N, C-alpha and C positions, 0 to 999 in steps of 0.2 A: 274383357274388353274395356277400353277406356271410355269413360263417360264424363260429360261436363256437369259439374254440380255447382250450386251457389251456396255460399256459407253465410249464415245469418250473423251479423255483427253483434247481436245480443246473446242469443242462446247457443251459438256455434254449431247448430245443426247444419248438415249439408243436405240439400234437397235436390231432386231431379225428377223430371217427368218421364214416365215410361211409355206413354202412348199419346195420340193426337188430342184426346180430351181428358188427359190425366192432370187435373189441377191439384197441386200439392202446396202445403204451407208448412213452415217450420213450427216447432212446438209452441213458441211464444206468439206466433201470428205476425211477426215483423216483416217476413218476406213470403212470396209465393212464386211458383213456376207453373207453366202450362205449355203444352204443345208437343211433347215427346221428341222424336227425332225428325219430325217434319218441319217444325219451326219452334222457336223458343220465345216465350213471353215471360218476363220477369217483372214482378212488382214489389214495392217496398214502401214502408211508412216514413222512415227518417233518412236513410242513406243507402245508395246502391250497393248490393252485396258483391263481393269478389267472386269471379268464376274460377273454380279449381277443378283440374282434371284428376280423376281417381281411377284406379284399376279395380274392377270387380270381376269375379269369376262367374259370368253369366252371359247368355246370348240375348240378342234382341227379342227373339221369340219367347224366351222365358220371362223377360221383362214385360212384354205385352200380355202374356198369359197371367202373370202375377196381377196386373191391373185388371184385366178382363174378368178373371175369376174372383176378384176381390180378396186375394190371399194377403196382399200387403206385406210381403216379406221384404220388398225392395221399395225404393223411392225416397227414403230418408236414412241418413246416417247420423245418429244422435251425437250431439256435441259433448265434449268432455269437460 
């Protein structure tokens, strides 16, 4: 499925929120996202992060279960 991620301008992590109360931040703490698929809230310290669509092999249910069960397999794609 395609998901909208936000890329940190400093550490290059791409982050996304998996559920309504899934607050995520990048590795360096420069940006955060919240809201899952219901709404999106993006915060940043110095500059707004670009939104990037990526394709991941997962369903909405798996993303929710990953958040709800605190597995944390998804939600961040580490920068290179």
